Structures are given as C-alpha cells and as structure tokens.
C-alpha positions as CSV (number, residue, x, y, z in Angstrom):
1,M,-35.4,-26.1,-28.1
2,P,-38.5,-24.2,-27.1
3,S,-38.3,-20.7,-25.5
4,F,-38.4,-20.3,-21.7
5,D,-41.9,-18.8,-22.0
6,A,-43.1,-21.7,-24.1
7,I,-41.7,-24.2,-21.5
8,Q,-43.5,-22.3,-18.7
9,Q,-46.8,-22.2,-20.6
10,E,-46.5,-25.9,-21.3
11,I,-45.8,-26.8,-17.7
12,A,-48.7,-24.6,-16.6
13,G,-51.0,-26.3,-19.1
14,M,-50.0,-29.7,-18.0
15,L,-50.4,-28.9,-14.3
16,S,-53.9,-27.4,-15.0
17,V,-55.2,-30.9,-15.9
18,P,-57.0,-32.4,-12.9
19,D,-55.3,-35.6,-11.7
20,E,-58.6,-37.4,-11.4
21,E,-59.3,-37.1,-15.1
22,L,-56.2,-39.0,-16.0
23,T,-55.7,-42.8,-16.1
24,D,-52.6,-44.2,-14.5
25,E,-50.9,-44.6,-17.9
26,Q,-51.7,-41.0,-18.8
27,Q,-50.5,-39.8,-15.4
28,A,-47.2,-41.7,-16.0
29,M,-46.8,-40.2,-19.4
30,M,-47.6,-36.7,-18.1
31,N,-45.0,-37.1,-15.3
32,A,-42.4,-38.2,-17.8
33,Y,-43.2,-35.2,-20.0
34,L,-43.1,-32.9,-17.0
35,D,-39.6,-34.3,-16.2
36,E,-38.5,-33.6,-19.7
37,L,-39.9,-30.1,-19.5
38,G,-38.1,-29.7,-16.2
39,Q,-34.8,-30.7,-17.9
40,Q,-35.4,-28.2,-20.7
41,E,-36.2,-25.5,-18.2
42,A,-33.0,-26.2,-16.3
43,A,-31.0,-26.1,-19.5
44,K,-32.6,-22.7,-20.4
45,V,-31.9,-21.3,-17.0
46,D,-28.3,-22.4,-17.1
47,A,-27.8,-21.0,-20.6
48,F,-29.4,-17.7,-19.6
49,G,-27.3,-17.5,-16.5
50,Q,-24.1,-18.2,-18.6
51,F,-25.2,-15.5,-21.1
52,L,-25.7,-12.9,-18.4
53,R,-22.3,-13.8,-16.9
54,I,-20.6,-13.3,-20.3
55,Q,-22.4,-10.1,-21.0
56,S,-21.4,-8.8,-17.5
57,A,-17.8,-9.6,-18.2
58,T,-18.0,-7.9,-21.6
59,A,-19.5,-4.8,-19.9
60,E,-16.8,-4.8,-17.3
61,A,-14.1,-5.1,-19.9
62,C,-15.6,-2.2,-21.9
63,K,-15.6,-0.1,-18.7
64,K,-12.0,-0.9,-18.0
65,E,-11.0,-0.1,-21.6
66,A,-12.9,3.2,-21.4
67,Q,-11.0,4.1,-18.3
68,R,-7.7,3.2,-20.0
69,L,-8.6,5.3,-23.0
70,A,-9.8,8.2,-20.9
71,S,-6.4,8.1,-19.1
72,K,-4.6,8.1,-22.5
73,A,-6.8,11.1,-23.6
74,K,-6.0,13.0,-20.4
75,T,-2.3,12.4,-20.9
76,A,-2.5,13.6,-24.6
77,E,-4.4,16.7,-23.5
78,S,-1.8,17.4,-20.8
79,R,1.0,17.0,-23.4
80,I,-0.8,19.4,-25.7
81,A,-1.3,22.0,-23.0
82,W,2.4,21.7,-22.0
83,L,3.7,22.0,-25.5
84,K,1.4,25.0,-26.3
85,A,2.7,26.8,-23.1
86,K,6.3,26.0,-24.1
87,Y,5.8,27.4,-27.7
88,L,4.0,30.4,-26.3
89,N,6.8,31.1,-23.9
90,I,9.4,30.8,-26.7
91,M,7.5,33.1,-29.0
92,Q,6.9,35.7,-26.3
93,T,10.6,35.5,-25.2
94,N,11.7,36.2,-28.8
95,G,9.0,38.9,-29.4
96,L,7.2,36.8,-32.1
97,R,3.5,37.3,-32.7
98,K,3.1,35.0,-35.6
99,V,5.1,32.2,-37.2
100,Q,4.1,30.4,-40.4
101,G,4.9,26.9,-41.5
102,N,3.9,25.1,-44.7
103,S,0.6,23.8,-43.2
104,Y,0.1,25.5,-39.9
105,T,0.5,29.0,-38.5
106,L,1.2,29.8,-34.8
107,S,0.1,33.1,-33.4
108,V,0.0,34.7,-30.0
109,R,-3.5,36.0,-29.1
110,E,-4.1,38.3,-26.2
111,S,-7.3,37.8,-24.2
112,E,-8.6,39.0,-20.9
113,A,-9.8,36.7,-18.1
114,V,-11.1,37.7,-14.6
115,A,-9.1,36.4,-11.7
116,V,-11.4,35.9,-8.7
117,P,-10.2,35.0,-5.2
118,Q,-11.1,31.6,-3.8
119,D,-13.0,33.2,-0.9
120,V,-15.7,35.3,-2.5
121,S,-17.2,36.4,0.9
122,G,-15.4,39.7,0.6
123,L,-17.1,40.6,-2.7
124,P,-20.1,43.0,-2.7
125,E,-23.5,41.3,-3.2
126,L,-23.7,42.9,-6.7
127,Y,-20.9,40.6,-7.9
128,L,-22.2,37.4,-6.5
129,R,-24.5,34.8,-8.1
130,R,-26.3,32.2,-6.0
131,K,-27.1,28.7,-7.0
132,E,-29.8,26.7,-5.2
133,T,-30.6,23.1,-5.7
134,I,-34.0,21.8,-4.6
135,E,-34.7,18.1,-4.7
136,A,-37.0,15.6,-3.0
137,D,-35.5,13.8,0.0
138,K,-36.6,10.3,-1.0
139,A,-35.4,8.7,2.2
140,V,-37.5,11.0,4.4
141,I,-40.5,10.6,2.0
142,K,-40.2,6.8,2.1
143,E,-40.1,6.8,5.9
144,A,-43.2,9.0,6.1
145,L,-45.2,6.9,3.6
146,A,-44.2,3.7,5.4
147,A,-45.4,5.3,8.7
148,G,-48.8,5.9,7.0
149,Q,-48.4,9.6,6.4
150,E,-49.7,11.1,3.2
151,V,-47.2,13.0,1.0
152,P,-48.8,14.8,-1.9
153,G,-47.9,13.3,-5.2
154,C,-45.8,10.5,-3.7
155,E,-46.5,6.8,-3.2
156,L,-44.6,3.7,-2.4
157,R,-44.1,1.5,-5.4
158,K,-42.9,-2.1,-5.4
159,S,-40.3,-3.0,-8.0
160,Y,-38.9,-6.3,-9.0
161,S,-35.5,-7.3,-10.3
162,L,-34.2,-10.6,-11.5
163,Q,-31.4,-12.1,-9.3
164,V,-29.1,-14.6,-10.9
165,R,-26.8,-16.6,-8.6
C-alpha cells in the first residue's frame, strides 16, 4: 500500500487535470481511480489512528509502571533509613563505634549540621540568602500583542497540532 504522502500527491495530481481535457471514458476511469485512492486514504487514516491509540496506551501503561516502581523505591528507601536509624541507636546505646562483619563494616560517624528555625525573619540580614526568579508573563504578553501593542522581542506565532478523534 502506498504511503499517506504518496496517496495525497496522487489525488492532487489527478485533481489538477482539467475536466474539459478528459473524455467521458477517461472521466469515468479517473473517478473510479479517485474512489480507490479515497479508500486507500481512509485505510491509512484508520491505521494511523489505531497506531496512535496503541502508542498512547503504551505510554500510559509505562507512566503507571513508573509510578508503581517509584512507590516501591520510596518504600525501600524508607526501610533503609529506618533500619540505619535502628542500628545506629543500638550501637550508640551499647557504646559501639565500629562493628565488623565478614563483608561489611558498620561505624558511627559524627557530623555537624546547622539547625535553622522555620521562620527566618528573626535572623540578621548577614545570615540570609535571597532567591529571585524573573520570567516572562506570557499571558500578559499575549494579551498586549493581541491588542496591537508592541513588546520588544516578542511575537504571536501560530502553531498547529494534529487532532485524532
């Protein structure tokens, strides 16, 4: 079966022939051929639509599987954190700094972390870091451009997407 593009080019080629240049027999043959091309076109469109539906279902299944696996990973990470805290507590309770096995060694390591209050407004300015995000407000820009205003470096662009129903 020819490609969708080839079918469209063939239809365009057939329709570019002026009707007055054709005999009645040629017109009938052309109409029959156009009907055949129409059937091929419909079959291609249906096959493409079905393919897109299958690919969408595959993508959705992959997303759900990714969510399921992410949940399992989070559970495993929580289990690891809980077990490490339990072993740390046991070792500290018993005054152990290091315990060796045949393949692994457990050791207690001391580190320092800064505890900062939730409300940082009471901290001096010296100890604060500010973050600022600057981004274009596309909705306001679109409104201004649609109203005929000029916004430097901005323009309204048409885009197209294929809808399959």
